[in-house]
C-alpha positions in Angstrom: 25.1 24.6 -9.9 23.6 27.1 -12.3 20.0 28.3 -11.9 19.2 26.8 -15.3 20.5 23.4 -14.4 18.7 23.5 -11.0 15.4 24.4 -12.7 15.9 21.6 -15.2 16.5 19.0 -12.5 13.5 20.2 -10.6 11.3 19.9 -13.7 12.4 16.3 -14.4 12.5 15.2 -10.7 8.8 14.8 -10.2 8.2 12.6 -13.3 11.2 10.5 -12.2 9.8 10.0 -8.7 6.4 9.2 -10.1 8.1 6.6 -12.3 9.7 5.1 -9.3 6.4 4.9 -7.4 4.8 3.4 -10.5 7.4 0.7 -10.6 6.5 -0.3 -7.1 2.8 -0.5 -8.1 3.6 -2.7 -11.1 5.7 -5.1 -8.9 2.9 -5.1 -6.3 0.4 -6.2 -8.9 2.3 -9.4 -9.6 0.4 -11.4 -7.1 -3.2 -12.0 -6.7 -4.1 -12.9 -10.3 -1.1 -15.3 -10.6 -1.8 -17.5 -7.6 -3.6 -20.3 -9.7 -0.8 -20.1 -12.3 1.9 -20.5 -9.7 0.1 -23.4 -8.1 0.0 -25.2 -11.4 3.6 -24.3 -12.4 5.2 -25.6 -9.2 2.7 -28.4 -8.5 1.5 -27.0 -5.2 -2.0 -26.5 -3.9 -3.6 -23.0 -4.0 -3.2 -22.5 -0.2 0.6 -23.1 -0.5 0.8 -20.9 -3.6 -0.7 -18.0 -1.6 2.5 -17.8 0.3 3.7 -15.8 -2.6 1.4 -13.1 -1.2 2.2 -13.7 2.4 6.0 -13.6 2.1 5.9 -10.5 0.0 3.7 -8.8 2.6 5.9 -9.8 5.5 9.1 -8.6 3.8 7.4 -5.3 2.8 6.1 -4.7 6.3 9.6 -5.2 7.8 11.5 -3.3 5.1 9.2 -0.2 5.0 10.0 1.3 8.4 13.7 0.6 8.0 13.8 2.3 4.5 11.6 5.1 5.9 14.1 5.9 8.7 17.1 5.6 6.4 15.4 8.0 3.9 15.5 10.7 6.6 19.3 10.5 6.4 21.7 12.0 3.9 22.0 9.2 1.3 18.5 9.3 -0.3 19.5 8.6 -3.9 21.8 5.8 -2.9 19.1 4.2 -0.8 16.5 4.5 -3.6 18.9 2.9 -6.1 19.9 0.0 -3.8 16.2 -0.7 -3.0 15.3 -0.7 -6.7 18.2 -3.0 -7.5 17.1 -5.5 -4.9 13.6 -5.3 -6.4 15.1 -6.0 -9.8 17.0 -9.0 -8.5 13.8 -10.3 -6.9 11.9 -9.9 -10.1 14.5 -11.8 -12.1 14.7 -14.6 -9.5 10.9 -15.0 -9.4 10.8 -15.1 -13.2 13.6 -17.7 -13.6 13.1 -19.7 -10.4 13.3 -23.5 -11.1 11.5 -24.3 -7.8 8.9 -22.9 -5.5 11.5 -22.1 -2.7 13.6 -19.8 -4.9 10.4 -18.3 -6.3 9.4 -17.3 -2.8 12.8 -15.8 -2.2 12.3 -13.6 -5.2 8.9 -12.5 -4.0 10.5 -11.6 -0.6 13.1 -9.4 -2.3 10.2 -7.8 -4.3 8.7 -6.8 -0.9 11.0 -3.8 -0.8 8.5 -2.2 -3.2 6.4 -1.2 -0.2 9.2 1.1 1.1 9.9 3.0 -2.1 7.2 5.6 -1.7 8.5 7.0 1.6 11.9 7.4 0.0 10.5 9.3 -3.0 8.5 11.5 -0.6 11.6 12.3 1.4 13.4 13.2 -1.8 10.5 15.4 -2.9 10.4 17.2 0.5 14.1 18.0 0.1 14.4 19.0 -3.6 11.0 20.1 -4.9 10.1 23.8 -4.6 8.3 24.6 -1.4 5.0 25.7 -3.0 4.8 22.4 -4.8 5.7 20.0 -2.0 2.2 19.2 -0.8 0.7 18.4 -4.2 3.9 16.4 -5.1 3.6 14.3 -2.0 -0.1 13.7 -2.7 0.7 12.7 -6.3 3.4 10.2 -5.1 1.0 8.6 -2.6 -1.8 8.2 -5.2 0.5 6.9 -7.9 0.8 3.6 -6.1 -3.0 3.0 -6.1 -3.3 4.4 -9.7 -0.5 2.1 -10.8 -2.2 -1.0 -9.3 -5.2 -0.3 -11.5 -2.8 -0.4 -14.4 -0.7 -3.3 -13.2 -3.6 -5.7 -12.8 -4.7 -5.5 -16.4 -1.1 -5.7 -17.6 -0.5 -8.8 -15.5 -3.7 -10.4 -16.8 -2.8 -9.7 -20.4 0.8 -11.0 -20.1 -0.2 -14.1 -18.1 -3.1 -14.7 -20.5 -1.0 -14.5 -23.6 2.1 -16.2 -22.3 2.8 -17.5 -18.8 3.5 -16.2 -15.3 7.2 -15.8 -15.9 6.7 -13.2 -18.6 4.8 -11.0 -16.1 7.8 -11.1 -13.7 10.2 -10.4 -16.6 8.1 -7.4 -17.5 8.4 -6.2 -13.9 12.2 -6.6 -14.0 12.5 -4.6 -17.2 10.3 -1.8 -15.8 12.4 -1.6 -12.6 15.6 -1.6 -14.5 14.4 1.3 -16.6 13.5 3.1 -13.3 17.0 2.5 -12.0 18.5 4.1 -15.1 16.2 7.2 -14.9 16.7 7.7 -11.1 20.5 7.4 -11.6 20.5 10.1 -14.2 17.9 12.6 -12.7 17.9 12.5 -8.9 20.5 14.8 -7.4 23.7 13.0 -6.5 25.8 13.3 -3.3 24.7 13.4 0.3 21.8 15.6 1.4 23.7 18.3 3.4 20.5 19.4 5.2 19.9 15.9 6.6 21.2 14.9 10.0 23.4 11.9 10.5 21.9 9.8 13.3 22.8 6.5 14.9 20.6 3.7 13.5 18.2 2.0 16.0 19.2 -1.6 15.6 17.3 -2.8 18.8 14.1 -1.1 17.6 14.5 -2.6 14.2 14.9 -6.2 15.5 11.9 -5.8 17.8 9.7 -4.3 15.1 10.7 -7.0 12.6 9.8 -9.9 14.9 6.7 -8.1 16.3 5.2 -7.2 12.9 6.3 -10.4 11.3 4.5 -12.5 14.0 1.4 -10.3 13.8 1.1 -10.4 10.0 1.8 -14.1 9.8 -0.9 -14.8 12.3 -3.4 -12.6 10.5 -2.5 -14.0 7.0 -2.5 -17.7 8.1 -5.2 -17.6 10.8 -8.0 -18.4 8.4 -6.2 -21.6 7.2 -4.7 -22.6 10.6 -7.8 -21.7 12.6 -8.1 -18.7 14.8 -8.1 -20.8 18.0 -5.2 -23.0 16.9 -2.1 -23.1 19.0 0.2 -21.6 16.2 -2.1 -18.7 15.6 -2.7 -17.9 19.3 1.1 -18.2 20.0 2.0 -15.8 17.2 -0.6 -13.3 18.4 0.6 -13.4 22.0 4.2 -13.2 20.9 3.4 -10.2 18.7 1.7 -8.4 21.5 4.6 -8.9 23.9 7.3 -7.9 21.4 5.4 -4.9 20.1 4.7 -3.7 23.7 8.5 -4.0 24.5 9.2 -2.2 21.2 7.0 0.8 22.2 8.6 1.0 25.6 12.1 0.9 24.1 11.3 3.5 21.3 9.9 6.0 23.8 13.2 5.9 25.8 15.6 6.3 22.8 16.9 9.7 21.6 16.9 8.5 18.0 14.3 5.7 17.6 13.4 3.9 14.4 10.0 5.6 14.5 9.4 8.6 16.7 6.1 7.5 18.4 5.6 10.9 19.9 4.8 12.3 16.5 2.1 9.7 16.0 0.1 11.3 18.9 -0.5 14.5 16.8 -4.2 14.7 15.8 -3.7 14.8 12.0 -1.0 12.1 12.1 -3.2 9.9 14.3 -6.2 10.3 12.0 -4.1 9.5 9.0 -2.8 6.3 10.6 -6.2 5.1 11.8 -7.6 5.8 8.3 -4.7 3.8 6.8 -5.7 0.6 8.6 -9.5 0.9 7.9 -9.2 2.0 4.3 -6.4 -0.5 3.6 -8.7 -3.3 4.8 -11.8 -2.1 2.9 -9.8 -1.5 -0.3 -8.3 -5.0 -0.2 -11.7 -6.6 0.4 -13.1 -4.6 -2.6 -10.3 -5.5 -5.0 -9.8 -9.2 -4.0 -13.4 -10.2 -3.9 -14.2 -8.3 -7.1 -11.4 -10.2 -8.8 -12.8 -13.5 -7.3 -16.3 -12.6 -8.6 -14.9 -11.7 -12.1 -13.2 -15.1 -12.5 -15.8 -17.3 -10.8 -18.0 -19.5 -12.9 -21.5 -18.3 -13.7 -22.9 -21.5 -12.2 -22.0 -20.1 -8.7 -24.8 -17.6 -9.1 -22.5 -14.5 -8.9 -19.5 -15.3 -11.1 -18.8 -13.6 -14.4 -16.5 -16.3 -15.9 -13.9 -13.9 -17.1 -10.6 -15.5 -18.2 -7.4 -14.1 -16.5 -6.7 -12.1 -19.7 -9.8 -9.9 -18.9 -10.1 -10.3 -15.1 -7.4 -7.7 -14.5 -9.4 -5.1 -16.3 -12.0 -5.2 -13.5 -9.5 -3.2 -11.4 -8.6 -0.7 -14.2 -11.3 1.9 -13.3 -9.7 2.1 -9.9 -6.7 3.7 -11.6 -8.9 6.1 -13.6 -10.7 7.2 -10.5 -7.7 7.7 -8.3 -5.8 9.6 -11.0 -8.9 11.8 -11.5 -9.3 12.4 -7.8 -5.7 13.5 -7.4 -6.2 16.2 -10.0 -9.4 17.4 -8.2 -7.7 17.3 -4.8 -5.0 19.7 -6.0 -7.7 22.3 -6.7 -9.9 21.7 -3.7 -7.1 21.5 -1.2 -6.2 25.1 -2.0 -9.8 26.3 -1.3 -11.0 24.1 1.6 -7.8 22.5 3.0 -6.2 19.2 2.6 -7.5 17.9 5.9 -11.1 17.9 4.6 -10.2 15.5 1.8 -9.7 12.6 4.2 -13.4 12.4 5.4 -14.6 13.2 1.9 -12.5 10.3 0.5 -13.8 8.0 3.2 -17.4 8.9 2.4 -16.9 8.3 -1.3 -15.3 4.9 -0.5 -18.4 4.2 1.7 -20.5 4.7 -1.4 -18.3 2.4 -3.4 -18.4 -0.3 -0.8 -22.2 0.0 -0.6 -22.5 -0.3 -4.4 -20.3 -3.4 -4.4 -22.4 -5.0 -1.6 -25.7 -4.2 -3.3 -24.8 -4.5 -7.0 -22.2 -7.0 -8.2 -24.0 -9.4 -10.5 -23.1 -7.5 -13.7 -19.7 -6.5 -15.0 -20.7 -2.8 -15.4 -21.8 -2.7 -11.7 -18.3 -3.8 -10.6 -16.6 -1.5 -13.0 -18.6 1.5 -11.7 -17.9 0.5 -8.1 -14.2 0.3 -8.8 -14.3 3.8 -10.4 -16.0 5.2 -7.3 -13.5 3.4 -5.1 -10.7 5.0 -7.0 -12.1 8.5 -6.5 -12.4 8.0 -2.8 -9.1 6.3 -2.5 -7.4 9.0 -4.5 -8.8 11.7 -2.2 -7.9 9.8 1.0 -4.5 8.6 0.0 -3.5 12.1 -1.2 -4.6 13.6 2.1 -2.8 11.1 4.5 0.9 11.8 3.7 0.2 15.5 3.2 -1.3 15.7 6.7 1.7 13.9 8.1 4.2 16.0 6.2 2.8 19.3 7.6 2.5 17.9 11.1 6.0 16.5 11.7 9.5 17.8 11.5 11.5 17.2 8.3 13.8 14.8 10.1 10.9 12.6 10.9 9.0 12.6 7.6 10.4 9.4 6.1 9.8 7.3 9.2 6.3 8.8 9.8 5.1 8.3 6.2 6.7 4.8 6.2 4.8 3.9 9.4 1.6 5.0 7.7 2.5 2.8 4.8 3.0 -0.1 7.2 -0.4 0.5 8.7 -1.9 0.3 5.2 -0.2 -3.1 4.8 -1.5 -4.2 8.2 -5.0 -3.1 7.1 -4.6 -5.0 3.9 -3.7 -8.1 5.9 -6.8 -7.7 8.0 -8.8 -7.4 4.8 -7.2 -10.6 3.6 -8.0 -12.4 6.8 -11.6 -11.1 6.9 -12.2 -12.1 3.3 -10.7 -15.6 3.7 -12.4 -16.3 7.1 -15.9 -15.3 5.8 -15.6 -17.1 2.5 -14.2 -20.2 4.2 -17.1 -20.4 6.7 -19.7 -20.0 3.9 -18.7 -22.5 1.2 -20.8 -23.4 -1.8 -21.8 -26.8 -3.0 -18.4 -27.6 -4.5 -16.2 -25.8 -2.1 -16.2 -22.5 -3.9 -17.3 -19.2 -2.3 -21.0 -19.0 -1.8 -23.2 -16.0 -2.7 -23.8 -15.5 1.1 -20.1 -15.4 1.7 -19.5 -12.9 -1.1 -22.3 -10.6 0.1 -21.2 -10.7 3.7 -17.6 -9.9 2.8 -18.7 -6.9 0.6 -20.9 -5.8 3.5 -18.0 -5.8 6.0 -16.0 -3.6 3.6 -18.8 -1.2 3.3 -19.3 -1.0 7.1 -15.6 -0.3 7.6 -15.7 2.7 5.2 -19.0 4.0 6.6 -17.8 3.8 10.2 -14.6 5.6 9.4 -16.3 8.2 7.2 -18.9 9.1 10.0 -16.1 9.2 12.6 -14.0 11.6 10.5 -17.0 13.8 9.8 -17.8 14.0 13.5 -14.1 14.8 14.2 -14.2 17.6 11.6 -17.3 19.0 13.2 -15.7 19.0 16.6 -12.5 20.7 15.5 -11.7 24.2 16.4 -12.3 27.2 14.0 -10.7 26.9 10.6 -8.3 29.7 11.4 -7.0 27.9 14.4 -7.0 24.5 12.8 -5.1 25.6 9.7 -2.0 26.5 11.7 0.5 23.7 11.1 2.0 22.0 14.1 5.7 20.9 14.0 7.0 18.2 16.3 10.7 18.3 16.8 12.5 15.1 17.6 
């Protein structure tokens, strides 16, 4: 391959990978705002319609670690194309489904969107110039959050002007365009630098049932009751299976996820942060959307139609995109590890703003902007810290596990929001002001607690010269 052709491929590779990450964000946005429309279309109650969120979450949590491990192998481009193709089929099926069962099947196939980012990061680590790898990884991680801020308004506009199916057709077209671009730009052929390893089928099965049981219990617990037999049975089953999974993984030479790498200080911080910030972010977005669409008679609602409700999340995209640009500059001067506590503190400010000020539209928009700034800094730091702390052969699986923990955090955020709102109903069964305030408060406390803990950790770290030495963990 000529130097000119190689330089051209590297120039177009990053925009292509960002486009792929953006496609996952667009598909991920086809959920929360459309629940009422789906309930009406298929003549099911809202609680049943919310399975469109649950099944997508479950499929994503299972697929992400599998795709992450496979992305460490030699067939990165093929894996990305196959994953995008399944997402495309899921989008078409959801758009054209004649009944609720087939619609849920389409949403499950769309769940592969959660695993796309680890694949793009593995491709970037392999083909992007070394001096550009860290900012590229940060950009790919932030693209998902930025894209959600774009996807929500688009979903609202399309659903407001037409119906829910047009939103899914739009997602299908976007994914199809991504497939074409990836097929043309991403280097073909196997990655000769990657090792061919036996796949961990036992670990995959155990993690699938363990995570599936845990997330199902968290998602449905508020509706079934936390002390109900199905919820308790699923939680106990999840604990047993995941314990066995940990024991099995630690004994295998080539596990699905190398748990030894997760003990590294920076990787551990990134993973703990993923859970807490995932929960806080979901609380902020979901409850803000609820406030935007609630009637003014509730005392807190803004009575925005679905056409405009999605725009409430748009400042999140602006903030995260801006933060990613700032992180690129600051990371060179003060180090990428400092951006994680900074991001958590900024999100603490955003959570506090939402708790104290959410009666006016501009207050929520401002809070979403600040949320985006904090999220952009935090999400840019997490995969970059992981990338510099683990061996290349473990990058995909380690980043994918971080992505899974974000998903688990989002599930906790869902459960917390649903539980608090359900136990503080208004006069007509809607969420009460007390429930809304308490939910926002929990989100703020999560961010504040994490931010303080990260600051204390930074203060206790060794000297910058010692701390800046990257640690590699070989499998």
